C-alpha positions in Angstrom: 114.6 92.2 129.4 118.1 92.3 128.0 116.7 91.7 124.5 114.6 94.9 124.8 117.7 96.8 125.9 119.5 95.5 122.8 116.7 96.6 120.6 116.6 100.1 122.2 120.4 100.5 121.8 120.2 99.5 118.1 117.4 102.0 117.5 119.5 104.7 119.3 122.5 103.8 117.1 120.4 104.0 114.0 118.9 107.3 115.1 122.4 108.7 115.5 123.5 107.5 112.1 120.4 108.8 110.3 118.6 112.1 110.6 115.5 110.5 112.2 114.4 110.5 115.8 113.8 107.3 117.7 110.0 107.8 117.6 110.1 108.2 113.8 112.0 104.9 113.5 109.5 103.1 115.7 106.6 104.5 113.7 108.2 103.2 110.5 108.7 99.8 112.0 105.1 99.7 113.2 103.9 100.6 109.8 106.1 97.9 108.2 105.0 95.2 110.6 101.3 96.2 110.3 101.6 96.0 106.5 103.1 92.6 106.8 100.3 91.3 109.0 97.7 92.8 106.6 99.2 91.0 103.6 99.2 87.7 105.5 95.6 88.2 106.4 94.7 89.2 102.8 96.1 85.9 101.5 93.8 84.0 103.9 90.9 86.2 103.0 91.4 85.5 99.3 91.4 81.8 100.0 88.3 82.1 102.0 89.9 80.8 105.2 89.4 83.9 107.2 86.4 86.2 107.6 86.4 90.0 107.8 85.3 90.0 111.4 88.3 87.7 112.4 90.7 89.8 110.5 89.5 93.1 111.9 89.7 91.7 115.4 93.3 90.4 114.8 94.5 93.7 113.3 92.4 95.9 115.7 90.9 98.0 112.9 87.4 98.8 111.9 85.6 96.9 109.1 85.4 100.2 107.1 89.2 100.5 107.2 89.6 96.9 106.1 87.2 97.4 103.2 89.2 100.6 102.3 92.4 98.4 102.2 90.6 95.9 100.0 89.6 98.6 97.5 93.0 100.2 97.6 94.6 96.8 96.7 91.8 96.1 94.1 90.6 92.9 95.8 87.0 92.0 95.1 84.6 91.8 97.9 80.8 92.0 98.4 79.3 95.4 98.8 76.2 95.7 100.9 73.8 98.5 100.2 72.3 100.4 103.1 68.7 101.3 102.7 
């Protein structure tokens, strides 16, 4: 519990030093850690060690969003045609 208090106090100090609110700082941290997890999973996806369904379950995102990330990063993937 004291570790969480330390983190909160550091965020408050940073918020006082910068012109951001605590919530904005937390959102930036969340985005940064999400991107880090995405990159780790993309490495495994490229090697064929992890499937799309496993990655989307781990990241708690939809497959469409994952495929959008793949296209944004220009990573090849199979495209299925709906008919």
